[in-house]
MIDOSE-1310 file (N, C-alpha, C; in nm, 2 decimals, decimal comma, always signed):
residues 271
xxxx	-2,92/+1,04/-2,25/-2,78/+1,02/-2,19/-2,76/+0,87/-2,15; -2,65/+0,81/-2,19/-2,62/+0,67/-2,16/-2,59/+0,66/-2,02; -2,65/+0,56/-1,95/-2,62/+0,53/-1,81/-2,48/+0,47/-1,80; -2,41/+0,51/-1,69/-2,28/+0,44/-1,67/-2,29/+0,30/-1,65
xxxx	-2,18/+0,23/-1,69/-2,18/+0,08/-1,68/-2,06/+0,04/-1,59; -2,07/-0,06/-1,51/-1,97/-0,12/-1,43/-1,94/-0,26/-1,49; -1,82/-0,28/-1,54/-1,78/-0,41/-1,59/-1,72/-0,49/-1,47; -1,77/-0,61/-1,45/-1,73/-0,69/-1,33/-1,65/-0,81/-1,39
xxxx	-1,52/-0,82/-1,35/-1,44/-0,93/-1,40/-1,40/-1,02/-1,29; -1,45/-1,14/-1,28/-1,41/-1,24/-1,17/-1,28/-1,31/-1,22; -1,18/-1,33/-1,12/-1,06/-1,40/-1,16/-1,03/-1,51/-1,06; -0,96/-1,61/-1,11/-0,91/-1,72/-1,02/-0,78/-1,76/-1,08
xxxx	-0,67/-1,72/-1,02/-0,54/-1,73/-1,08/-0,46/-1,84/-1,02; -0,40/-1,93/-1,11/-0,32/-2,04/-1,06/-0,18/-2,05/-1,12; -0,17/-1,98/-1,24/-0,04/-1,99/-1,31/-0,01/-1,86/-1,38; +0,12/-1,85/-1,43/+0,16/-1,72/-1,49/+0,08/-1,69/-1,61
xxxx	+0,04/-1,79/-1,69/-0,04/-1,77/-1,81/-0,17/-1,70/-1,78; -0,22/-1,72/-1,66/-0,35/-1,65/-1,63/-0,33/-1,49/-1,63; -0,21/-1,45/-1,59/-0,18/-1,31/-1,58/-0,19/-1,24/-1,72; -0,14/-1,31/-1,82/-0,15/-1,26/-1,96/-0,29/-1,25/-2,01
xxxx	-0,37/-1,35/-1,97/-0,52/-1,34/-2,01/-0,59/-1,22/-1,95; -0,56/-1,20/-1,82/-0,63/-1,09/-1,75/-0,58/-0,96/-1,80; -0,45/-0,95/-1,83/-0,39/-0,82/-1,88/-0,45/-0,79/-2,02; -0,47/-0,90/-2,10/-0,52/-0,88/-2,24/-0,67/-0,83/-2,23
xxxx	-0,74/-0,89/-2,13/-0,88/-0,85/-2,11/-0,89/-0,71/-2,07; -0,81/-0,67/-1,97/-0,82/-0,53/-1,92/-0,78/-0,43/-2,02; -0,67/-0,45/-2,09/-0,62/-0,36/-2,18/-0,72/-0,34/-2,30; -0,77/-0,45/-2,36/-0,86/-0,44/-2,47/-0,99/-0,38/-2,42
xxxx	-1,03/-0,41/-2,30/-1,16/-0,35/-2,25/-1,14/-0,20/-2,24; -1,03/-0,15/-2,18/-1,00/-0,01/-2,17/-1,00/+0,06/-2,31; -0,94/-0,01/-2,40/-0,92/+0,05/-2,54/-1,06/+0,06/-2,61; -1,15/-0,04/-2,59/-1,27/-0,04/-2,67/-1,39/+0,02/-2,59
xxxx	-1,38/+0,03/-2,46/-1,49/+0,09/-2,38/-1,43/+0,18/-2,28; -1,37/+0,29/-2,32/-1,29/+0,37/-2,22/-1,38/+0,44/-2,12; -1,51/+0,46/-2,14/-1,59/+0,53/-2,04/-1,64/+0,43/-1,93; -1,63/+0,30/-1,95/-1,68/+0,21/-1,85/-1,60/+0,20/-1,73
xxxx	-1,66/+0,19/-1,61/-1,59/+0,16/-1,49/-1,56/+0,01/-1,49; -1,45/-0,03/-1,43/-1,41/-0,17/-1,43/-1,37/-0,21/-1,28; -1,42/-0,33/-1,25/-1,39/-0,39/-1,12/-1,35/-0,53/-1,13; -1,23/-0,56/-1,09/-1,18/-0,70/-1,08/-1,20/-0,76/-0,94
xxxx	-1,27/-0,87/-0,94/-1,29/-0,94/-0,81/-1,22/-1,08/-0,81; -1,12/-1,09/-0,73/-1,05/-1,22/-0,72/-1,12/-1,31/-0,63; -1,14/-1,43/-0,68/-1,22/-1,54/-0,60/-1,12/-1,63/-0,52; -1,05/-1,57/-0,43/-0,96/-1,64/-0,34/-0,86/-1,73/-0,42
xxxx	-0,79/-1,66/-0,51/-0,68/-1,74/-0,59/-0,58/-1,80/-0,49; -0,53/-1,92/-0,53/-0,43/-1,99/-0,44/-0,29/-1,94/-0,44; -0,25/-1,85/-0,54/-0,12/-1,80/-0,55/-0,11/-1,65/-0,52; -0,07/-1,61/-0,40/-0,07/-1,47/-0,36/+0,01/-1,38/-0,45
xxxx	+0,12/-1,43/-0,51/+0,20/-1,35/-0,59/+0,13/-1,31/-0,72; +0,04/-1,40/-0,77/-0,03/-1,37/-0,89/-0,14/-1,26/-0,86; -0,20/-1,27/-0,74/-0,30/-1,18/-0,70/-0,24/-1,04/-0,69; -0,12/-1,03/-0,63/-0,05/-0,91/-0,61/-0,02/-0,84/-0,75
xxxx	+0,02/-0,93/-0,84/+0,05/-0,88/-0,98/-0,07/-0,82/-1,05; -0,19/-0,89/-1,03/-0,31/-0,84/-1,09/-0,35/-0,71/-1,03; -0,34/-0,70/-0,90/-0,37/-0,58/-0,82/-0,29/-0,46/-0,87; -0,16/-0,49/-0,89/-0,07/-0,38/-0,94/-0,11/-0,34/-1,08
xxxx	-0,14/-0,43/-1,17/-0,19/-0,40/-1,30/-0,31/-0,32/-1,30; -0,41/-0,35/-1,21/-0,53/-0,28/-1,20/-0,50/-0,13/-1,16; -0,40/-0,11/-1,07/-0,37/+0,02/-1,02/-0,31/+0,10/-1,14; -0,23/+0,04/-1,22/-0,18/+0,11/-1,34/-0,28/+0,15/-1,44
xxxx	-0,39/+0,07/-1,45/-0,49/+0,09/-1,55/-0,61/+0,17/-1,50; -0,61/+0,20/-1,37/-0,72/+0,28/-1,31/-0,84/+0,19/-1,29; -0,82/+0,06/-1,26/-0,93/-0,03/-1,24/-0,94/-0,07/-1,09; -1,07/-0,07/-1,05/-1,09/-0,11/-0,91/-1,06/-0,26/-0,89
xxxx	-1,01/-0,29/-0,77/-0,98/-0,43/-0,74/-1,02/-0,47/-0,60; -1,08/-0,59/-0,59/-1,12/-0,65/-0,46/-1,08/-0,79/-0,46; -1,01/-0,83/-0,35/-0,96/-0,97/-0,33/-1,05/-1,03/-0,22; -1,11/-1,14/-0,26/-1,19/-1,21/-0,16/-1,10/-1,30/-0,08
xxxx	-1,13/-1,32/+0,05/-1,04/-1,40/+0,14/-1,04/-1,55/+0,11; -1,14/-1,60/+0,04/-1,15/-1,74/+0,02/-1,22/-1,77/-0,11; -1,21/-1,89/-0,17/-1,28/-1,92/-0,29/-1,42/-1,96/-0,26; -1,52/-1,87/-0,32/-1,66/-1,89/-0,29/-1,74/-1,92/-0,41
xxxx	-1,69/-1,93/-0,52/-1,76/-1,96/-0,64/-1,80/-1,84/-0,72; -1,85/-1,87/-0,85/-1,88/-1,76/-0,94/-1,99/-1,67/-0,89; -2,10/-1,72/-0,85/-2,21/-1,63/-0,81/-2,17/-1,53/-0,70; -2,11/-1,58/-0,59/-2,08/-1,49/-0,48/-1,97/-1,39/-0,53
xxxx	-1,89/-1,43/-0,62/-1,78/-1,34/-0,67/-1,84/-1,22/-0,75; -1,93/-1,26/-0,85/-1,98/-1,15/-0,94/-2,09/-1,07/-0,86; -2,15/-1,13/-0,76/-2,25/-1,05/-0,68/-2,18/-0,93/-0,61; -2,05/-0,94/-0,58/-1,98/-0,83/-0,52/-2,00/-0,71/-0,61
xxxx	-1,98/-0,73/-0,74/-1,99/-0,62/-0,84/-2,13/-0,58/-0,87; -2,22/-0,68/-0,87/-2,36/-0,65/-0,90/-2,42/-0,56/-0,79; -2,38/-0,59/-0,67/-2,43/-0,50/-0,56/-2,38/-0,36/-0,57; -2,25/-0,35/-0,61/-2,19/-0,22/-0,62/-2,25/-0,14/-0,74
xxxx	-2,28/-0,21/-0,85/-2,35/-0,15/-0,96/-2,48/-0,09/-0,92; -2,56/-0,17/-0,85/-2,70/-0,13/-0,82/-2,69/-0,01/-0,72; -2,59/-0,02/-0,62/-2,58/+0,09/-0,52/-2,54/+0,22/-0,59; -2,47/+0,21/-0,70/-2,42/+0,34/-0,77/-2,50/+0,37/-0,90
xxxx	-2,62/+0,31/-0,91/-2,71/+0,34/-1,03/-2,64/+0,31/-1,16; -2,57/+0,20/-1,17/-2,50/+0,16/-1,29/-2,57/+0,03/-1,35; -2,56/+0,02/-1,48/-2,58/-0,11/-1,55/-2,46/-0,19/-1,51; -2,47/-0,32/-1,51/-2,36/-0,41/-1,48/-2,33/-0,50/-1,61
xxxx	-2,20/-0,52/-1,63/-2,16/-0,60/-1,74/-2,06/-0,71/-1,69; -2,11/-0,83/-1,69/-2,02/-0,94/-1,64/-1,93/-0,98/-1,76; -1,80/-0,98/-1,73/-1,70/-1,01/-1,83/-1,60/-1,12/-1,77; -1,60/-1,23/-1,84/-1,50/-1,34/-1,80/-1,36/-1,28/-1,83
xxxx	-1,27/-1,32/-1,74/-1,13/-1,27/-1,75/-1,06/-1,33/-1,87; -1,12/-1,43/-1,94/-1,06/-1,48/-2,06/-1,12/-1,43/-2,19; -1,19/-1,32/-2,18/-1,25/-1,25/-2,29/-1,16/-1,14/-2,34; -1,14/-1,13/-2,47/-1,06/-1,03/-2,54/-1,14/-0,95/-2,64
xxxx	-1,14/-0,82/-2,62/-1,22/-0,73/-2,71/-1,14/-0,69/-2,83; -1,22/-0,67/-2,94/-1,16/-0,64/-3,07/-1,20/-0,51/-3,12; -1,32/-0,47/-3,11/-1,37/-0,35/-3,17/-1,44/-0,26/-3,07; -1,42/-0,13/-3,09/-1,49/-0,03/-3,01/-1,64/-0,03/-3,04
xxxx	-1,72/+0,00/-2,95/-1,86/+0,01/-2,97/-1,94/-0,10/-2,92; -1,88/-0,21/-2,88/-1,95/-0,33/-2,83/-2,04/-0,30/-2,72; -2,00/-0,21/-2,62/-2,08/-0,18/-2,51/-2,19/-0,09/-2,55; -2,17/+0,00/-2,63/-2,28/+0,09/-2,68/-2,39/+0,00/-2,75
xxxx	-2,35/-0,10/-2,83/-2,45/-0,18/-2,90/-2,53/-0,27/-2,80; -2,46/-0,32/-2,70/-2,53/-0,39/-2,60/-2,63/-0,31/-2,52; -2,59/-0,19/-2,49/-2,67/-0,09/-2,41/-2,79/-0,05/-2,49; -2,78/-0,04/-2,62/-2,89/+0,01/-2,71/-2,98/-0,10/-2,75
xxxx	-2,96/-0,22/-2,71/-3,04/-0,34/-2,76/-3,18/-0,33/-2,69; -3,28/-0,33/-2,78/-3,42/-0,34/-2,73/-3,46/-0,49/-2,74; -3,57/-0,52/-2,67/-3,63/-0,65/-2,67/-3,74/-0,66/-2,78; -3,81/-0,77/-2,80/-3,90/-0,78/-2,91/-4,02/-0,69/-2,89
xxxx	-4,04/-0,64/-2,77/-4,16/-0,55/-2,74/-4,12/-0,40/-2,75; -3,99/-0,38/-2,79/-3,95/-0,24/-2,80/-3,90/-0,18/-2,67; -3,89/-0,26/-2,57/-3,84/-0,21/-2,44/-3,68/-0,23/-2,44; -3,61/-0,15/-2,36/-3,47/-0,19/-2,34/-3,46/-0,33/-2,28
xxxx	-3,38/-0,41/-2,35/-3,37/-0,55/-2,31/-3,31/-0,56/-2,17; -3,38/-0,65/-2,09/-3,34/-0,66/-1,95/-3,20/-0,72/-1,93; -3,16/-0,81/-2,01/-3,03/-0,87/-2,02/-2,99/-0,89/-2,16; -2,86/-0,86/-2,19/-2,81/-0,87/-2,33/-2,68/-0,95/-2,33
xxxx	-2,67/-1,04/-2,43/-2,55/-1,12/-2,45/-2,49/-1,08/-2,58; -2,37/-1,13/-2,60/-2,29/-1,09/-2,72/-2,25/-1,21/-2,80; -2,20/-1,19/-2,93/-2,15/-1,29/-3,01/-2,00/-1,32/-2,97; -1,97/-1,44/-2,93/-1,84/-1,47/-2,88/-1,78/-1,57/-2,98
xxxx	-1,65/-1,55/-3,01/-1,58/-1,63/-3,10/-1,46/-1,70/-3,03; -1,43/-1,82/-3,08/-1,31/-1,89/-3,03/-1,19/-1,82/-3,10; -1,07/-1,83/-3,04/-0,95/-1,77/-3,11/-0,93/-1,80/-3,25; -0,99/-1,92/-3,30/-0,97/-1,96/-3,44/-1,08/-1,90/-3,53
xxxx	-1,17/-1,81/-3,47/-1,27/-1,74/-3,54/-1,41/-1,81/-3,55; -1,42/-1,94/-3,50/-1,55/-2,01/-3,50/-1,63/-1,96/-3,39; -1,76/-1,98/-3,40/-1,86/-1,93/-3,30/-1,85/-2,01/-3,17; -1,84/-1,94/-3,06/-1,84/-2,01/-2,93/-1,98/-1,98/-2,87
xxxx	-2,04/-1,87/-2,89/-2,17/-1,83/-2,83/-2,25/-1,74/-2,92; -2,37/-1,78/-2,95/-2,46/-1,69/-3,02/-2,60/-1,70/-2,96; -2,60/-1,70/-2,83/-2,72/-1,73/-2,75/-2,72/-1,88/-2,71; -2,82/-1,91/-2,63/-2,84/-2,04/-2,57/-2,97/-2,10/-2,59
xxxx	-2,98/-2,23/-2,61/-3,11/-2,30/-2,63/-3,11/-2,42/-2,54; -3,23/-2,48/-2,52/-3,24/-2,60/-2,44/-3,26/-2,72/-2,54; -3,16/-2,81/-2,53/-3,16/-2,92/-2,62/-3,25/-3,04/-2,57; -3,36/-3,07/-2,64/-3,44/-3,18/-2,60/-3,37/-3,31/-2,62
xxxx	-3,28/-3,31/-2,71/-3,20/-3,44/-2,73/-3,11/-3,47/-2,62; -3,03/-3,37/-2,57/-2,94/-3,39/-2,46/-2,99/-3,35/-2,33; -3,11/-3,30/-2,32/-3,18/-3,25/-2,20/-3,09/-3,16/-2,12; -3,04/-3,06/-2,19/-2,96/-2,96/-2,12/-2,94/-2,84/-2,21
xxxx	-2,88/-2,73/-2,16/-2,86/-2,61/-2,23/-2,73/-2,62/-2,31; -2,74/-2,56/-2,43/-2,62/-2,56/-2,52/-2,62/-2,43/-2,60; -2,50/-2,39/-2,65/-2,48/-2,27/-2,72/-2,53/-2,29/-2,87; -2,60/-2,19/-2,92/-2,65/-2,19/-3,06/-2,53/-2,18/-3,15
xxxx	-2,53/-2,27/-3,26/-2,44/-2,26/-3,37/-2,29/-2,28/-3,32; -2,27/-2,35/-3,21/-2,14/-2,37/-3,15/-2,05/-2,43/-3,25; -1,93/-2,38/-3,27/-1,83/-2,42/-3,37/-1,87/-2,39/-3,51; -1,97/-2,31/-3,53/-2,01/-2,27/-3,67/-1,92/-2,16/-3,72
xxxx	-1,93/-2,12/-3,84/-1,85/-2,01/-3,89/-1,88/-1,88/-3,82; -1,78/-1,80/-3,79/-1,80/-1,68/-3,71/-1,90/-1,58/-3,78; -1,90/-1,59/-3,91/-1,99/-1,50/-3,99/-2,12/-1,57/-4,04; -2,15/-1,68/-3,97/-2,27/-1,75/-4,01/-2,39/-1,66/-4,02
xxxx	-2,47/-1,65/-4,13/-2,58/-1,56/-4,14/-2,68/-1,57/-4,03; -2,71/-1,69/-3,99/-2,81/-1,71/-3,89/-2,77/-1,65/-3,75; -2,64/-1,64/-3,73/-2,58/-1,59/-3,61/-2,57/-1,44/-3,61; -2,61/-1,38/-3,72/-2,60/-1,23/-3,74/-2,73/-1,16/-3,70
xxxx	-2,83/-1,24/-3,66/-2,96/-1,19/-3,62/-2,98/-1,19/-3,47; -3,03/-1,08/-3,42/-3,07/-1,08/-3,27/-3,17/-1,19/-3,24; -3,16/-1,24/-3,12/-3,25/-1,35/-3,08/-3,29/-1,34/-2,94; -3,42/-1,37/-2,91/-3,47/-1,37/-2,78/-3,44/-1,51/-2,72
xxxx	-3,34/-1,51/-2,63/-3,30/-1,64/-2,57/-3,21/-1,62/-2,45; -3,18/-1,72/-2,37/-3,08/-1,70/-2,26/-2,95/-1,67/-2,32; -2,86/-1,60/-2,24/-2,73/-1,57/-2,29/-2,62/-1,60/-2,18; -2,50/-1,63/-2,22/-2,40/-1,66/-2,12/-2,35/-1,54/-2,04
xxxx	-2,30/-1,57/-1,92/-2,24/-1,47/-1,83/-2,10/-1,43/-1,87; -2,05/-1,50/-1,97/-1,91/-1,47/-2,02/-1,90/-1,32/-2,06; -2,01/-1,27/-2,12/-2,02/-1,13/-2,15/-2,17/-1,10/-2,15; -2,21/-1,04/-2,04/-2,36/-1,03/-2,02/-2,39/-0,89/-1,95
xxxx	-2,47/-0,81/-2,02/-2,51/-0,68/-1,97/-2,64/-0,70/-1,89; -2,65/-0,65/-1,77/-2,77/-0,66/-1,68/-2,80/-0,52/-1,65; -2,92/-0,47/-1,69/-2,96/-0,33/-1,66/-2,99/-0,31/-1,52; -2,97/-0,18/-1,48/-3,00/-0,14/-1,34/-3,14/-0,18/-1,30
xxxx	-3,24/-0,16/-1,39/-3,38/-0,20/-1,35/-3,39/-0,34/-1,33; -3,32/-0,42/-1,40/-3,32/-0,57/-1,39/-3,27/-0,61/-1,25; -3,16/-0,55/-1,21/-3,10/-0,58/-1,08/-3,20/-0,54/-0,97; -3,27/-0,43/-0,99/-3,37/-0,39/-0,89/-3,49/-0,48/-0,88
xxxx	-3,53/-0,54/-0,99/-3,65/-0,62/-1,00/-3,63/-0,77/-0,98; -3,52/-0,81/-1,04/-3,49/-0,96/-1,04/-3,39/-0,99/-0,92; -3,30/-0,90/-0,89/-3,20/-0,92/-0,79/-3,07/-0,97/-0,85; -2,99/-1,03/-0,77/-2,85/-1,07/-0,81/-2,85/-1,22/-0,84
xxxx	-2,73/-1,27/-0,86/-2,72/-1,42/-0,89/-2,75/-1,50/-0,77; -2,81/-1,62/-0,79/-2,84/-1,71/-0,69/-2,71/-1,78/-0,64; -2,67/-1,75/-0,51/-2,55/-1,80/-0,46/-2,55/-1,95/-0,41; -2,66/-2,01/-0,43/-2,66/-2,16/-0,40/-2,60/-2,24/-0,51
xxxx	-2,57/-2,18/-0,63/-2,50/-2,25/-0,74/-2,35/-2,24/-0,71; -2,29/-2,36/-0,72/-2,15/-2,37/-0,70/-2,06/-2,33/-0,82; -2,09/-2,39/-0,93/-2,02/-2,36/-1,05/-2,10/-2,41/-1,17; -2,13/-2,32/-1,26/-2,21/-2,35/-1,38/-2,36/-2,33/-1,36
xxxx	-2,43/-2,29/-1,47/-2,57/-2,28/-1,47/-2,63/-2,16/-1,40; -2,54/-2,08/-1,33/-2,59/-1,96/-1,26/-2,65/-1,86/-1,36; -2,59/-1,85/-1,47/-2,64/-1,75/-1,57/-2,77/-1,80/-1,63; -2,78/-1,93/-1,66/-2,91/-1,98/-1,71/-3,02/-1,96/-1,61
xxxx	-2,99/-1,98/-1,49/-3,09/-1,96/-1,38/-3,14/-1,81/-1,38; -3,04/-1,72/-1,39/-3,07/-1,58/-1,39/-3,16/-1,54/-1,51; -3,12/-1,59/-1,63/-3,20/-1,56/-1,75/-3,34/-1,62/-1,74; -3,36/-1,73/-1,69/-3,49/-1,79/-1,67/-3,57/-1,71/-1,57
xxxx	-3,51/-1,66/-1,47/-3,58/-1,57/-1,37/-3,63/-1,45/-1,44; -3,54/-1,39/-1,53/-3,58/-1,28/-1,61/-3,70/-1,30/-1,70; -3,70/-1,42/-1,77/-3,82/-1,45/-1,85/-3,95/-1,47/-1,77; -3,93/-1,54/-1,65/-4,04/-1,56/-1,57/-4,11/-1,43/-1,52
xxxx	-4,03/-1,33/-1,51/-4,08/-1,20/-1,46/-4,14/-1,11/-1,57; -4,15/-1,17/-1,69/-4,21/-1,10/-1,81/-4,11/-1,01/-1,88; -3,99/-1,02/-1,85/-3,88/-0,94/-1,91/-3,81/-1,03/-2,02; -3,71/-0,98/-2,09/-3,65/-1,06/-2,19/-3,50/-1,05/-2,19
xxxx	-3,43/-1,16/-2,23/-3,29/-1,16/-2,26/-3,27/-1,17/-2,41; -3,18/-1,09/-2,46/-3,16/-1,08/-2,61/-3,02/-1,10/-2,64; -2,99/-1,18/-2,74/-2,86/-1,20/-2,80/-2,84/-1,09/-2,90; -2,73/-1,01/-2,89/-2,69/-0,90/-2,98/-2,57/-0,94/-3,06
xxxx	-2,58/-0,98/-3,18/-2,47/-1,02/-3,26/-2,37/-0,91/-3,30; -2,41/-0,78/-3,29/-2,32/-0,67/-3,33/-2,22/-0,65/-3,23; -2,23/-0,70/-3,11/-2,13/-0,69/-3,00/-2,05/-0,82/-3,01; -1,92/-0,81/-3,04/-1,84/-0,92/-3,07/-1,71/-0,92/-2,98
xxxx	-1,67/-1,04/-2,94/-1,55/-1,05/-2,86/-1,49/-1,19/-2,88; -1,37/-1,21/-2,84/-1,31/-1,34/-2,85/-1,31/-1,40/-2,71; -1,35/-1,53/-2,69/-1,35/-1,59/-2,56/-1,26/-1,71/-2,56; -1,16/-1,70/-2,48/-1,06/-1,81/-2,46/-1,12/-1,91/-2,36
xxxx	-1,22/-1,98/-2,40/-1,32/-2,05/-2,30/-1,25/-2,14/-2,20; -1,28/-2,12/-2,07/-1,25/-2,21/-1,96/-1,10/-2,22/-1,94; -1,02/-2,13/-1,99/-0,88/-2,14/-1,96/-0,84/-2,12/-1,81; -0,92/-2,04/-1,74/-0,89/-2,02/-1,60/-0,92/-2,14/-1,52
xxxx	-1,03/-2,21/-1,54/-1,06/-2,33/-1,46/-0,99/-2,45/-1,51; -0,93/-2,44/-1,63/-0,85/-2,56/-1,67/-0,93/-2,68/-1,71; -0,87/-2,79/-1,71/-0,94/-2,92/-1,74/-1,04/-2,95/-1,64; -1,14/-3,03/-1,69/-1,26/-3,07/-1,60/-1,21/-3,18/-1,51
xxxx	-1,17/-3,14/-1,39/-1,13/-3,24/-1,29/-1,26/-3,30/-1,23; -1,24/-3,41/-1,14/-1,35/-3,47/-1,08/-1,43/-3,38/-0,99; -1,36/-3,29/-0,93/-1,42/-3,19/-0,84/-1,51/-3,09/-0,92; -1,46/-3,04/-1,03/-1,53/-2,95/-1,12/-1,65/-3,02/-1,18
xxxx	-1,63/-3,15/-1,22/-1,75/-3,22/-1,28/-1,86/-3,24/-1,17; -1,82/-3,26/-1,05/-1,92/-3,28/-0,94/-1,99/-3,15/-0,92; -1,92/-3,03/-0,92/-1,98/-2,90/-0,91/-2,08/-2,87/-1,02; -2,04/-2,91/-1,14/-2,13/-2,89/-1,25/-2,26/-2,98/-1,24
xxxx	-2,24/-3,10/-1,19/-2,36/-3,19/-1,17/-2,45/-3,13/-1,06; -2,39/-3,08/-0,96/-2,48/-3,03/-0,85/-2,55/-2,90/-0,89; -2,48/-2,82/-0,97/-2,55/-2,70/-1,03/-2,66/-2,73/-1,12; -2,64/-2,84/-1,20/-2,75/-2,88/-1,30/-2,87/-2,93/-1,22
xxxx	-2,85/-3,00/-1,11/-2,96/-3,05/-1,03/-3,02/-2,93/-0,96; -2,94/-2,84/-0,91/-3,00/-2,72/-0,85/-3,09/-2,64/-0,94; -3,04/-2,63/-1,07/-3,12/-2,56/-1,17/-3,26/-2,63/-1,20; -3,25/-2,76/-1,21/-3,37/-2,84/-1,23/-3,47/-2,83/-1,12
xxxx	-3,42/-2,84/-0,99/-3,51/-2,82/-0,88/-3,57/-2,68/-0,87; -3,49/-2,58/-0,90/-3,54/-2,44/-0,89/-3,65/-2,42/-0,99; -3,63/-2,48/-1,11/-3,74/-2,46/-1,21/-3,86/-2,54/-1,18; -3,85/-2,66/-1,12/-3,96/-2,74/-1,09/-4,04/-2,67/-0,97
xxxx	-3,97/-2,62/-0,88/-4,03/-2,55/-0,76/-4,11/-2,43/-0,81; -4,05/-2,35/-0,90/-4,12/-2,23/-0,94/-4,24/-2,26/-1,03; -4,22/-2,38/-1,10/-4,33/-2,42/-1,19/-4,45/-2,46/-1,11; -4,42/-2,53/-0,99/-4,53/-2,57/-0,91/-4,61/-2,45/-0,85
xxxx	-4,53/-2,35/-0,81/-4,60/-2,23/-0,75/-4,68/-2,15/-0,85; -4,64/-2,17/-0,98/-4,72/-2,09/-1,08/-4,85/-2,16/-1,13; -4,86/-2,29/-1,11/-4,97/-2,36/-1,16/-5,10/-2,32/-1,08; -5,21/-2,30/-1,15/-5,34/-2,27/-1,08/-5,39/-2,40/-1,01
xxxx	-5,47/-2,39/-0,91/-5,52/-2,51/-0,84/-5,61/-2,59/-0,94; -5,61/-2,72/-0,92/-5,69/-2,80/-1,00/-5,84/-2,79/-0,96; -5,92/-2,79/-1,06/-6,06/-2,79/-1,04/-6,12/-2,93/-1,04; -6,21/-2,96/-0,95/-6,27/-3,09/-0,95/-6,38/-3,09/-1,06
xxxx	-6,37/-3,19/-1,14/-6,47/-3,20/-1,25/-6,60/-3,25/-1,20; -6,70/-3,18/-1,25/-6,84/-3,21/-1,21/-6,90/-3,31/-1,31; -6,95/-3,42/-1,25/-7,01/-3,52/-1,34/-7,15/-3,47/-1,39; -7,18/-3,50/-1,51/-7,31/-3,45/-1,57/-7,42/-3,52/-1,49
xxx	-7,53/-3,45/-1,47/-7,65/-3,51/-1,40/-7,72/-3,60/-1,50; -7,77/-3,70/-1,44/-7,86/-3,79/-1,52/-8,00/-3,74/-1,51; -8,06/-3,74/-1,63/-8,20/-3,69/-1,63/-8,30/-3,80/-1,59
């Protein structure tokens, strides 16, 4: 029997166009995954009228809605839903509000994904396309050239053969399934991250615990990337830099704790 899933959609609304994106996300999610529970968590949007409109739409679609009193960032917002999922024995599925679903069965495919050891994958990501059909996300890798994380095959053809194969790698939170067992053992997102890299930190924590994140290409959706946050302002750039530094420090700290103590070398005795 398939375990119930709670889809958690964080929103931050500033303009009328945002409403259309949220509505498209909700309607297509309902059409393609009708058995999933859905929770919209508003991250202190600055325009009350837009928040009220989304709340009304959620009521019509039978979707749970929670409005946070202030803007607290991505991690704190999605953690509202992650806590609810764990408390109600559900898998959690993080869904960006600018994601649009095309085909039924994407949730079943993510839920059925095993890792390379034959276990249910702890975290599962999806193949995400730009509106023009090119690849936006096919898993994530660490670029030694740029010294940062990047999406595999970004802007490649949507049907690129290499992107049709499952892969053991970190995956974006734009569409990310986290199993109930993973929530119980790994916990929720690290709330010290302001904006960006929270999902990479979580995936790395999963790998460090001996579990696996898997990219599932059979689960496909369109991602209208970053339309909610808009252009990269100086404030957003600063938040990204702080999160990148936070990720680096977190990895270094955990790396130091994992190293065994150094052994003093013994000099050979002279005969």
